[in-house]
ROMIDO-921269 format. One record per residue (C-alpha): chain; x, y, z. Coordinates in steps of 0.02 Angstrom, whole numbers. Layout:
# residues N
+---+--------+--------+--------+
! c !   east !  north !     up !
+---+--------+--------+--------+
! A !      X !      Y !      Z !
...
+---+--------+--------+--------+
END
This chain:
# residues 344
+---+--------+--------+--------+
! c !   east !  north !     up !
+---+--------+--------+--------+
! A !      5 !     -1 !     -9 !
! A !    158 !    130 !     56 !
! A !    299 !    139 !    -75 !
! A !    439 !    182 !     -9 !
! A !    451 !    325 !   -111 !
! A !    310 !    423 !    -17 !
! A !    426 !    415 !    127 !
! A !    531 !    568 !    188 !
! A !    364 !    669 !     98 !
! A !    180 !    722 !    162 !
! A !     27 !    767 !     81 !
! A !     30 !    940 !      7 !
! A !   -131 !    987 !    106 !
! A !    -37 !    954 !    245 !
! A !    104 !   1101 !    193 !
! A !    -25 !   1199 !    139 !
! A !   -114 !   1214 !    333 !
! A !     67 !   1244 !    373 !
! A !    102 !   1361 !    264 !
! A !    -54 !   1435 !    335 !
! A !    -36 !   1424 !    520 !
! A !    138 !   1500 !    480 !
! A !     80 !   1684 !    382 !
! A !    -45 !   1700 !    502 !
! A !     80 !   1678 !    649 !
! A !    168 !   1802 !    574 !
! A !    326 !   1722 !    512 !
! A !    397 !   1835 !    354 !
! A !    377 !   1733 !    190 !
! A !    523 !   1758 !    134 !
! A !    599 !   1640 !    263 !
! A !    513 !   1471 !    186 !
! A !    436 !   1532 !     22 !
! A !    605 !   1463 !    -50 !
! A !    584 !   1284 !     23 !
! A !    552 !   1135 !    -90 !
! A !    398 !   1082 !   -110 !
! A !    305 !   1274 !    -86 !
! A !    336 !   1355 !   -247 !
! A !    134 !   1388 !   -319 !
! A !    143 !   1248 !   -445 !
! A !    195 !   1112 !   -311 !
! A !     85 !   1188 !   -174 !
! A !    -71 !   1188 !   -242 !
! A !    -56 !   1016 !   -348 !
! A !   -145 !    874 !   -245 !
! A !    -39 !    746 !   -350 !
! A !    125 !    835 !   -291 !
! A !    206 !    752 !   -103 !
! A !    311 !    895 !    -14 !
! A !    480 !    840 !     70 !
! A !    439 !    811 !    250 !
! A !    603 !    923 !    279 !
! A !    502 !   1070 !    223 !
! A !    347 !   1044 !    361 !
! A !    478 !   1040 !    503 !
! A !    554 !   1196 !    433 !
! A !    400 !   1280 !    434 !
! A !    350 !   1222 !    595 !
! A !    502 !   1303 !    683 !
! A !    493 !   1456 !    623 !
! A !    325 !   1453 !    674 !
! A !    369 !   1389 !    850 !
! A !    510 !   1530 !    854 !
! A !    338 !   1689 !    810 !
! A !    225 !   1600 !    967 !
! A !    229 !   1460 !   1088 !
! A !    209 !   1298 !   1038 !
! A !     30 !   1286 !   1101 !
! A !    -32 !   1419 !    994 !
! A !     37 !   1345 !    841 !
! A !    -54 !   1193 !    867 !
! A !   -208 !   1285 !    895 !
! A !   -192 !   1398 !    756 !
! A !   -157 !   1220 !    660 !
! A !   -311 !   1133 !    701 !
! A !   -427 !   1285 !    679 !
! A !   -355 !   1281 !    483 !
! A !   -414 !   1089 !    479 !
! A !   -569 !   1097 !    410 !
! A !   -652 !    936 !    341 !
! A !   -592 !    933 !    190 !
! A !   -422 !   1010 !    185 !
! A !   -339 !    838 !    204 !
! A !   -428 !    778 !     37 !
! A !   -485 !    577 !     63 !
! A !   -405 !    557 !    222 !
! A !   -519 !    676 !    301 !
! A !   -656 !    558 !    230 !
! A !   -625 !    409 !    273 !
! A !   -644 !    457 !    471 !
! A !   -816 !    564 !    432 !
! A !   -884 !    413 !    307 !
! A !   -838 !    285 !    408 !
! A !  -1000 !    178 !    469 !
! A !   -938 !    198 !    644 !
! A !   -811 !    321 !    701 !
! A !   -692 !    178 !    749 !
! A !   -692 !    132 !    585 !
! A !   -656 !    274 !    504 !
! A !   -509 !    316 !    640 !
! A !   -427 !    136 !    593 !
! A !   -444 !    158 !    410 !
! A !   -331 !    318 !    453 !
! A !   -217 !    231 !    516 !
! A !   -204 !    115 !    395 !
! A !   -204 !    256 !    251 !
! A !   -112 !    380 !    383 !
! A !     36 !    379 !    214 !
! A !   -106 !    480 !    134 !
! A !    -79 !    640 !    227 !
! A !     94 !    613 !    341 !
! A !    272 !    538 !    320 !
! A !    261 !    352 !    405 !
! A !    435 !    354 !    406 !
! A !    424 !    452 !    559 !
! A !    247 !    481 !    632 !
! A !    110 !    355 !    649 !
! A !    -78 !    331 !    711 !
! A !   -119 !    194 !    819 !
! A !   -278 !    152 !    918 !
! A !   -273 !     42 !   1027 !
! A !   -427 !    -38 !   1125 !
! A !   -434 !    -60 !   1309 !
! A !   -624 !   -128 !   1363 !
! A !   -728 !     35 !   1379 !
! A !   -593 !    155 !   1316 !
! A !   -513 !    183 !   1158 !
! A !   -328 !    265 !   1155 !
! A !   -257 !    363 !   1001 !
! A !    -97 !    375 !   1003 !
! A !     18 !    487 !    897 !
! A !    204 !    433 !    858 !
! A !    315 !    562 !    809 !
! A !    504 !    545 !    793 !
! A !    586 !    669 !    657 !
! A !    716 !    770 !    688 !
! A !    620 !    925 !    761 !
! A !    660 !   1054 !    901 !
! A !    574 !   1044 !   1056 !
! A !    435 !   1165 !   1033 !
! A !    389 !   1132 !    829 !
! A !    359 !    946 !    906 !
! A !    256 !    985 !   1069 !
! A !    139 !   1094 !    925 !
! A !    144 !    941 !    796 !
! A !     86 !    816 !    930 !
! A !    -42 !    902 !   1019 !
! A !    -99 !    955 !    841 !
! A !   -129 !    790 !    770 !
! A !   -218 !    746 !    939 !
! A !   -347 !    892 !    907 !
! A !   -369 !    847 !    705 !
! A !   -420 !    664 !    764 !
! A !   -537 !    744 !    933 !
! A !   -617 !    852 !    769 !
! A !   -644 !    718 !    641 !
! A !   -710 !    592 !    754 !
! A !   -843 !    725 !    807 !
! A !   -890 !    775 !    650 !
! A !   -895 !    576 !    586 !
! A !  -1021 !    574 !    751 !
! A !  -1094 !    735 !    723 !
! A !  -1085 !    785 !    906 !
! A !   -932 !    835 !   1011 !
! A !   -824 !    699 !   1075 !
! A !   -769 !    738 !   1217 !
! A !   -627 !    654 !   1268 !
! A !   -595 !    568 !   1438 !
! A !   -393 !    591 !   1445 !
! A !   -281 !    692 !   1347 !
! A !    -82 !    648 !   1364 !
! A !     62 !    750 !   1278 !
! A !    251 !    715 !   1272 !
! A !    274 !    878 !   1345 !
! A !    329 !    977 !   1477 !
! A !    162 !   1084 !   1563 !
! A !    178 !   1250 !   1467 !
! A !    147 !   1409 !   1587 !
! A !    -32 !   1430 !   1524 !
! A !   -102 !   1307 !   1425 !
! A !   -297 !   1347 !   1418 !
! A !   -270 !   1365 !   1235 !
! A !   -264 !   1172 !   1241 !
! A !   -390 !   1158 !   1369 !
! A !   -512 !   1237 !   1257 !
! A !   -465 !   1135 !   1108 !
! A !   -494 !    982 !   1203 !
! A !   -631 !   1017 !   1311 !
! A !   -550 !    957 !   1441 !
! A !   -430 !    989 !   1584 !
! A !   -380 !    813 !   1612 !
! A !   -242 !    830 !   1509 !
! A !    -47 !    749 !   1558 !
! A !     90 !    805 !   1541 !
! A !    269 !    742 !   1528 !
! A !    193 !    571 !   1467 !
! A !    279 !    448 !   1380 !
! A !    166 !    439 !   1257 !
! A !     45 !    573 !   1168 !
! A !   -122 !    485 !   1136 !
! A !   -302 !    540 !   1177 !
! A !   -437 !    421 !   1265 !
! A !   -637 !    424 !   1218 !
! A !   -754 !    291 !   1299 !
! A !   -781 !    143 !   1180 !
! A !   -968 !    181 !   1184 !
! A !   -924 !    350 !   1082 !
! A !   -818 !    292 !    970 !
! A !   -939 !    147 !    931 !
! A !  -1103 !    206 !    913 !
! A !  -1156 !    219 !    725 !
! A !  -1118 !    365 !    638 !
! A !  -1277 !    478 !    583 !
! A !  -1262 !    519 !    411 !
! A !  -1119 !    342 !    347 !
! A !  -1172 !    263 !    171 !
! A !  -1178 !     77 !    128 !
! A !  -1001 !     34 !     45 !
! A !   -938 !    213 !     38 !
! A !   -802 !    179 !    145 !
! A !   -743 !     59 !     33 !
! A !   -731 !    163 !   -133 !
! A !   -654 !    300 !    -16 !
! A !   -509 !    167 !     10 !
! A !   -501 !    135 !   -159 !
! A !   -465 !    314 !   -180 !
! A !   -346 !    331 !    -48 !
! A !   -227 !    191 !   -140 !
! A !   -257 !    284 !   -300 !
! A !   -212 !    439 !   -216 !
! A !    -42 !    347 !   -174 !
! A !      7 !    258 !   -328 !
! A !    -14 !    420 !   -428 !
! A !     72 !    552 !   -321 !
! A !    235 !    646 !   -351 !
! A !    336 !    626 !   -201 !
! A !    470 !    804 !   -232 !
! A !    617 !    729 !   -127 !
! A !    734 !    842 !   -223 !
! A !    775 !    972 !   -349 !
! A !    773 !    823 !   -488 !
! A !    594 !    783 !   -457 !
! A !    541 !    984 !   -463 !
! A !    609 !    993 !   -617 !
! A !    546 !    846 !   -688 !
! A !    369 !    899 !   -632 !
! A !    394 !   1048 !   -725 !
! A !    456 !    957 !   -867 !
! A !    303 !    830 !   -855 !
! A !    198 !    989 !   -855 !
! A !    262 !   1085 !   -992 !
! A !    243 !    899 !  -1114 !
! A !     70 !    920 !  -1060 !
! A !     53 !   1076 !  -1129 !
! A !    129 !   1081 !  -1285 !
! A !    202 !    920 !  -1319 !
! A !    368 !    939 !  -1345 !
! A !    423 !   1061 !  -1235 !
! A !    591 !   1188 !  -1286 !
! A !    726 !   1191 !  -1140 !
! A !    708 !   1370 !  -1121 !
! A !    509 !   1367 !  -1086 !
! A !    558 !   1247 !   -939 !
! A !    689 !   1362 !   -873 !
! A !    581 !   1524 !   -875 !
! A !    446 !   1378 !   -772 !
! A !    598 !   1356 !   -639 !
! A !    622 !   1555 !   -662 !
! A !    836 !   1483 !   -713 !
! A !    912 !   1532 !   -850 !
! A !    955 !   1392 !   -966 !
! A !   1136 !   1391 !   -931 !
! A !   1106 !   1343 !   -754 !
! A !    951 !   1226 !   -787 !
! A !   1097 !   1158 !   -889 !
! A !   1210 !   1148 !   -759 !
! A !   1103 !   1100 !   -637 !
! A !   1077 !    949 !   -751 !
! A !   1245 !    909 !   -767 !
! A !   1282 !    917 !   -573 !
! A !   1106 !    789 !   -567 !
! A !   1197 !    667 !   -663 !
! A !   1098 !    695 !   -826 !
! A !   1063 !    799 !   -970 !
! A !    905 !    908 !  -1053 !
! A !    896 !    757 !  -1198 !
! A !    877 !    611 !  -1087 !
! A !    761 !    691 !   -980 !
! A !    662 !    732 !  -1127 !
! A !    687 !    569 !  -1228 !
! A !    612 !    499 !  -1054 !
! A !    460 !    618 !  -1039 !
! A !    430 !    567 !  -1238 !
! A !    441 !    377 !  -1221 !
! A !    305 !    366 !  -1061 !
! A !    202 !    496 !  -1151 !
! A !    209 !    391 !  -1329 !
! A !    199 !    240 !  -1222 !
! A !     38 !    280 !  -1142 !
! A !    -40 !    354 !  -1324 !
! A !    -13 !    162 !  -1401 !
! A !    -83 !     68 !  -1253 !
! A !   -233 !    209 !  -1228 !
! A !   -262 !    263 !  -1372 !
! A !   -334 !    203 !  -1576 !
! A !   -195 !    378 !  -1622 !
! A !   -119 !    316 !  -1800 !
! A !     72 !    295 !  -1810 !
! A !     78 !    458 !  -1908 !
! A !    -38 !    563 !  -1784 !
! A !     88 !    516 !  -1606 !
! A !    225 !    561 !  -1707 !
! A !    141 !    721 !  -1738 !
! A !     95 !    740 !  -1543 !
! A !    260 !    686 !  -1494 !
! A !    382 !    792 !  -1588 !
! A !    440 !    697 !  -1710 !
! A !    467 !    725 !  -1901 !
! A !    391 !    584 !  -1962 !
! A !    307 !    403 !  -1912 !
! A !    492 !    322 !  -1987 !
! A !    577 !    439 !  -1860 !
! A !    459 !    366 !  -1704 !
! A !    463 !    195 !  -1783 !
! A !    673 !    233 !  -1730 !
! A !    647 !    261 !  -1561 !
! A !    535 !    139 !  -1530 !
! A !    662 !     -2 !  -1591 !
! A !    791 !     91 !  -1484 !
! A !    683 !    105 !  -1321 !
! A !    592 !    -78 !  -1313 !
! A !    675 !   -201 !  -1478 !
! A !    517 !   -212 !  -1585 !
! A !    399 !   -103 !  -1683 !
! A !    274 !     29 !  -1611 !
! A !    123 !   -109 !  -1672 !
! A !    186 !   -243 !  -1597 !
! A !    195 !   -131 !  -1418 !
! A !     29 !    -95 !  -1461 !
! A !    -40 !   -275 !  -1474 !
! A !     60 !   -352 !  -1317 !
! A !     28 !   -213 !  -1195 !
! A !    183 !   -222 !  -1145 !
+---+--------+--------+--------+
END
């Protein structure tokens, strides 16, 4: 279900929440706008996965401008239903809140970096505890904020599933008690908060989480699980500069078939010479990257359309069908017709 390619990244939806929180807390944009994955074309593209390091830096910057308790509350306030995409609806559309949070745990990779973060559900008689595990390399204040926010997020979604506010019987935070924590009391709806706990968790009465969701629709959970799987399968993890370049190249190729180097350089706010130099630093070339995109594009057209070879050649920037046939022979050792028939 979870590819190693997703590790080290989070959803762009989570990155958008972090950017909004930083802005609301007064963090100057010049301190984070340059971070990998925060260019508008990536931040606003739900298929892109933002580097986890970018989210960490945003949290650290935010906690230099406000207490960690305030950051956790601001993040929770920004997290209206749907803000985190299909993952939200896994919780709110399940037959019961408990089944929903179990689905959210199973598909946690749809929002978070599962190499460092995890969501665990534990049943103990009449109580159910939801724990958030965080092992990222964060400053103390940023780590406290993220853990406290996670519990507030889970509580909010479970309440939205139940269509009423669910008050926890216990909240535990792996953080030292701040001088004031009225904001946390308001966030969780209880003063029963244990600080310096070994784990970060929120506990509810089992009867609250096992009660049927008022607006659950039969069969919807299985549809949403398939959608979550598809979201992960088609995601574009942005681990480094080369990932950003390939995303820009693919977008340019989608727009005009055979993009020029200058066109992609402009999209990335670089000069053509700088772009070529960066590609060389990453052990590749413009011609190699362009051919890779062409190959994928041509293969899709052969498999998924009935276009003639001449039409595919024209759409892919080749002079004629003969040039396209030579390229396919070089890539696959066969003809376009055979490739289409065998469906390889």
